[in-house]
N, C-alpha and C positions, 0 to 999 in steps of 0.2 A: 391592526393597531395593536392589540395583545400579543399576538404571535411574535412580532417584531420587536416589542418591549422585552420579552421573555428571552428572545435570542441576544439582544443587547446585554441583558443581565448576566446572562451565561458567560458570554464572551468577555465582558468587562471583569468578571469575578474572577476568571482563569487569568486575565493579563495581570490584575491586581495580586494574584497568588505569585505569579511570575515575578512581579516587581518587588513582592515583600519576602520572598524567601532566600535563604542564605546558606544552603548546602554547598558542599564542595562541588567544584566544576567538574564536568565529564560529559560523555557524548558527543555528538555532532553539532557543532556550534556553527551551521551554515549561513550563508550570507542570504538576505531576503532576495536580491536579484536572481541568485541561483535557484533558490527554491521556487520561486515564482517563473521560472523559465518553462518554455515548452518542449518536450522531449519526444516528438513524434516522428519516426521514420517513415511511416506509411502516407503515401500521398492521398490514396482514394478512401472514402468513408468506409468504414468496416460495419457492415451490417450484423447485428446479432446471429441471424441465420447462418451465416458463414462460420462463426465461432460456434454456434450449437452443433452443426454438422461435424466439425473437428473435434468437439468434445467426444459425441456418440461414436467416431470412428476410433478413437483412442481408448473410449472405456463405454462399451455398449451397455453396461449396468447403470450408466449416468443418464439414460433416457428419461427418467421419472423428474430430474430436476435439471436437466441440461438446457432448457430454454430459460429459465431462471437465471441460472448460472452465467449464461452467455449475456443477458441484460445486466447482470451485476458488473462483470467485466467492463462492457461497454460504458456503462454510467460512472464507474471509478475510474476509468482510464480518461475519460471526457474532463471529469470533474477536476482531476490533478494534472492534466496536459501530459499523460502517459501514452506510450503506443500500446493500443489493446491488444495487437497480435504478439508482442514479446510479453504482455501480463499473461496471456492465454498460454504461452510457450512456459513461462516460468511455473505456472500451476501445473502444466502437464508434467514438468520435470519434477516438482516437489512432491506431488500427491498422486498423480495420474487422474486428476479430478474426483478424488474420494474426499468428502468433506469431513469424515471421522478418521482421516489417516493421522497415525501418530507413530514417530520414528524411535528407535532404541535410545535416542539422547534426549527424548522429551519433546521434541518440535510436534506441533500439532496442526491439523486442519489443512485447508486447501492450499495455503500459502506456506504451511509449515512454520509457525510461529515459535520462537524460542522465548524463553523467559528473558533474556538480554534484548531481543528484538522488540518484545511488549514493554519493556522499560523505556526503550528509545521512543518508541511511539509516544508513550504517554509523556515523556520529557518534552517531545516536540509540540504536543498539545497543551502544554503549560503547566502539568500537575505539580513540577517541583521546583519551578521557579527559572528566573532569569540566568542562573548559573548553568543552567541545562539549555537554554534556547534564547531565542530572541522575541520581543513581544511582538514586533511585526509578523514573524513567521508563526506564531500562535494565532494572531488575527487572521492570517491569510487562511491558514488551514480550517479554522473553525467556521468563517464565513463561506469557503468553498464547500465544505461539507453540509452546512445548512442549506445552501443553495441547491445542490443536488440532491440532497436526501430528502428535503422538506421537513417540517417542523417536527413531526411526529417520529420519525425514523431517526432524525437526528438526537432528538431526545432519548430515544431508546439505545442509540449508540453511546451516548455518554453515560447513561445509566450502567452500561456495561463497563466501560473505560474506568469509571469510578471505583470499581472493584478490585480485588486482589489479583495476582497474577494466575493463580489455580482456578479461580472463577472464570477469568477471562479465557484460558485454555479450554475449560469445559465449554464455553458458549460457542467459540469459533468452531468447534467441532459440530455444532448443531445450526448454526447461522450463516448460510454462504455469504451474505452481504458483508456481515461484520469481518470475516476472514479476509474477503477480497480487498475491502477497503483498508484494512489494517496492513496487508501485504503491498498495497498500492502506496502507501503513505510512507513506508519503510524503503520502498525502492526509489521512490522521490527525494527521500532525505539523502540517499547514497549517491544518487545522481548530482544532486545539488552538491556534495560533497567533493566529487570528483571535478564538477565544473569549477568549483573555487580554486583547486590545484592548477587547472590549465583550462581558462576560459575559452580559448580557442580550438581545444580538442575536437576532432570529428565525433559525432553523435554516436556512432557505431562503436567507436572505441570507448565513449564515456559509457555506455550500456555494458560492455564487457567488462569494465573495471567495476561498475556498480554491482552487476549481478555476482562477481566474484567476492565482495563484500557481502552480499545478501548470504553466501553460502557459507564463507569463511573456513572452511576445511581445507585440508592438504590438498586435495582434488579441485579447488575452486575454479582453476582455468579450465579444465576439462568441463567442469560444470556450466560455466558461463558459455563456453563453446557450444554445448549440446543444446541450450536454450536458443541460442542464436541459430543454430542449425534446424530446429523445430520452427523458428520463424520463419527462415526461407522457405521450409517445405510447405508452411502454411500459405505463403505468398503466392507459391508455384502452383498449389493443388486445390485451394479453395476459394 
């Protein structure tokens, strides 16, 4: 009872913050029906062991943490109804499964989170108000995160998200779970945005466009295509 009450207090407080805030609008204001959509292309269940084998083949130095990382990927994908193989391929492309990866432009961690990406995730979690998200979307994300993480890990996650961007960037280079979940949230928001624009679009095409948004650089089409290539390679060989 006390745990449930604690979670309700957190969620209610963030929704209240979303309702009370009056910052200028921005970010991805996606529909709840799109955000809560299932985006899975893999028909069969993906066991963490398959992902672990893939990680170790791509980066033999990851053996010390590959099992934990594989579990994190499967958990976050299941929690947010994402395709676990595509999320694995995204991490492969972004960091070659190196938790402390840092790009010349300042993107960090397994999922190479930028300052703009971190800001978007915090907006979707309700930290800056309804000018940046919908109350039902904030509730959806928090309820799913609490359900999947459990109370303590959820509290730990929120304690990180309450900090400034530079602090978050340091943490995501140390905590695989935080980096994977944050990357998964961002990908889910981009998929929802694409679905808003064309609800009947093929799911593979949605992933192509969402991955392009995730990268955002001039080479974003090639970037997204490479991730989908890794995805197909995984399905054929693992």
